[in-house]
N, C-alpha and C positions, 0 to 999 in steps of 0.2 A: 720076571721070567714067567711065561705062560705055556700051556699045553693045548695042542689042537685035539679036540675031542670028536670032531665030525667034519667030513668033507662031502658036500652034495653038489651034483651037477645041476645047473639051472635048467628049468623046463623050457623056457623061451629062448635060451641061448646055450646049446649043448657044449660050446667051446669055452664056457666060463663056469667057474666053480665057487660055491659059497663056503667060506672057511668059518668054522665054529670053534670058539675057545671057551672052555669051561661051560659047554653046552649052550652058549649064546653066540648068535651071529656076530662075527667080528669084521670081516671084509670079504671081497670077491676078487678072484684073479683069473687071467686067461690060462688055458691049458699049458701054454708054453712056459709060463712062470711057475706053474705047479711042478713041472718037470725040472726047470732050472734050479729052483730052490728045494727040490726033493720034499715037497710038503706031503705029509701023510698023517694019519691018525696016530696020536701019541707023540708026535714030534714036539720037542721043546723049543720055544721061540724066545729069544732075547728081545727086549723092547726095541733095540736098534735094528734087529733083523726084520721085525714086523714093519717098522717105519720104512725100511729100505724096500720091502716087498710092495707095500702100498704105493710108494713113490714110483717104483718101476712099473706098476700096473697103470698108474696115471699117465706115464710117458707112453706106454703101449696104447692106451685108449686115445690119447691125443694124436699119436702116429696114425692109427687107423682112421680117425676122423679126418686127418689131413689127406690120407690116401683117397678117401671117398670124395673129398672136395676136388682133388686133382684128377679124378676119373672122368670128369666132364670135359675139361680142357686144361691146357698148361696154365700155371699160375706163377706169379712172382713170390719171392720169399715174404715180401711185405703183405701180400694178400693172404697167404697161408697163416702168417703170424697173427694178423688181425682176426681172421676167422676163428683161430683157436683161443685167442684172448677173449673174444666175444662169447665163446662157449664156456668161459669162466675157468679155463685151465690156468694154473699159475705160470708166472714168467719163466721160472727155472724149468718147469715141465715142458713148456712150449719150445724153449731154446734147445733142449735136448732132443725133442721130437724132430725139430727142423734139422738138427745135426745128423740124425739118422736118415732123414730124407735125402740129404746131400750125399751121404756115404753110399746110399743105394741108387743114386742118380735119378731119384724121383723128382728132385728139385734142382734147378740150375738156372740162375738169373741170366747168364750169358746166352744159353740156348733159348730161354724164354724171350729175351730181348730181340734176338735175331728172327725168331718166328713172328713176333709182333710186327717187326719192321716189314717183313715180306707180306704179311696179311694186309697191313695198312697200305702198302704200295699197290698190291694187286687188286684187292677188293675195295678199299676205301679211296684209292687213287690220291693218297695224301702226300704232302710235301714234308721235308725234314722238320720244319718248325712244329707242325701239328703232331708228328710222330714223337718228337722229343717231349711234348706236353703229355702224351699218353704214357711214355716211359716214366716220366717224373711222377705222374699220378699213381703208377704201379709201384712206386718206391724204389726204382732202379737208381743205383749210384751214378752220380754225374759223370764220373770218368768212364763208366761202362756205357752210358748214353752216348757220349762223344765217340767212343771207340766203334760202337755199332753203326752210328749214323755216318761215319766216314766211308762205310761201304756203299752208301747211297750216292752213286756218282752223279755228276752234273748231267751227263748224257742220259742217264735213266730218268732223272727229274724232268729234263727237257722233253723227252719222248712221251712221258705220261701226261705232262702239262699240255703238250700240243694236241694229244688225243682228246683231252677234256675241252680245250679251246674249240676244236673243230665241232665237237658234239654240241656245245653251247651255241655256237654260231648257227648250226643247222636247226636247232630247236627254236631259235629266235630270229628266223629269217625275215619275219614281218616287222622287225624293229629297225631303227636307224643305225648306221654304222657306229655312231657315238654310243647309243644304248647297248649295242652288242659288245663293244669294247669294254664298257663299264661293267657289264654283267660278267664278262670273262675275268676281268681284273678282280672284281669283288669275290667271285667264286674261288679263284686260285689263291687269293690272299687268305681266304677263310680255310682253304685246304692246307695252308702252311707253306706256300711257295714264295720265294724271294722275288723282288721286283725285276731282277736281272733275268730270272727264268721266265717270268710272265712276259717280258718283252720279247724273248725268243719264241715263246708259244704263240704270240700274236702275229709274228712276222709273216707266217705262211697263210694267214687268213685273208681271203679275198673280200674286200670291203667296197668294191665298185657297185654303184647303184644306178640303174637306168632310170630315165625320166618317168616312165610309166610306173615303175616300182615306187618312186617317190610319191606319185599321185595316189596309189593304193594305200600306202602307209599313212599319209597325212589325212586321207579320207577316213581311215579307221580311227586313228588316235585323235585327229583334229575335231571330229564330230563330238566326241565325249567332252573335250575341253571347251568347245563352243557352247554346248548345252550347260555345262557347269557354270560358266561365267555369264551366260545369257540370263540365268535365273537371278543374278544379283546386279549385273551392270548393263549399261547400254552405251551406244555411241563410241566416242574415242576411248573412254575408259575401258570398255569391254575389248575393243580392238587391241589396245596396248597390252592388256593382260593375256589375251590369247596369243598374241605375237611373242611375248616373253616366254610363255609356257612351251610353245612349239620350238622356239630357238634353243631353250635349255635341253630339249630332247634331241637336238642335233639336226633339225630340218633346215635346209638352205633358205636364205632370205627370200629368194624369188618364188620358191614353192609356198612359203608362208603367205606372201602377198597375194598370190593367185588363189589360195584357199580362202583367205578372208574375203577377197573380192567376190568369189563365188557364193559364199554364205550370205553376204550382204545383198547380192542380186536376188538370191532365193527369197530373202525376207521381203525385198521390195516387190517381188512378183506376187507374193501372197497378200 
């Protein structure tokens, strides 16, 4: 049993008070706890009461820390719990602070997951597989992941994927159809779309290439390849390697032959 001999408001934080027992500093509390436990000079505290007050104050501090963390953007329970544990609050304190956050609707994994889905769809243009990885990383329960992702319809996925495919095709108009298709597939797979959605996204892309366009493309890409192999090989060996490299990039055989023939004539002319 102990007696409070002095209570002083903190200079740097007027909402907190230092409690002195037997003229010695014992602990500090928020003003709300000062009122809740009716702390005043001369009040007798049992040891269990003191422990309860200190614990309650720890929960309050953890709660306020979490509120500050949540003020920047929505967070999952997993993120908040990790933040508080990293700040060295005890497990029991953290769990009670999280419970208070739920009660006051400051924390809600379902709302968080739905918001993350919408953000990743609209801003990140991501598919369900990539979004599921994000939800998993945030510590969202698997059943809630599946429930939220069910709202991401195939129609929505196809529409977003088609928009991405068209943008990629426009950005890489100087590439061969094979190169453009590969770029679209690689990007959409990385974004988390299925092969079925990717196939639908590519359906509307126009991959027709005019003869003069082939000539421009092969002149651009072919010159680099020709210079690369000319530094190491000559004759048939060089021709074979250049032909193989251009074929892999999707150039037609007749365009390749014409290009190589032109380069050989240029060399003979020099």
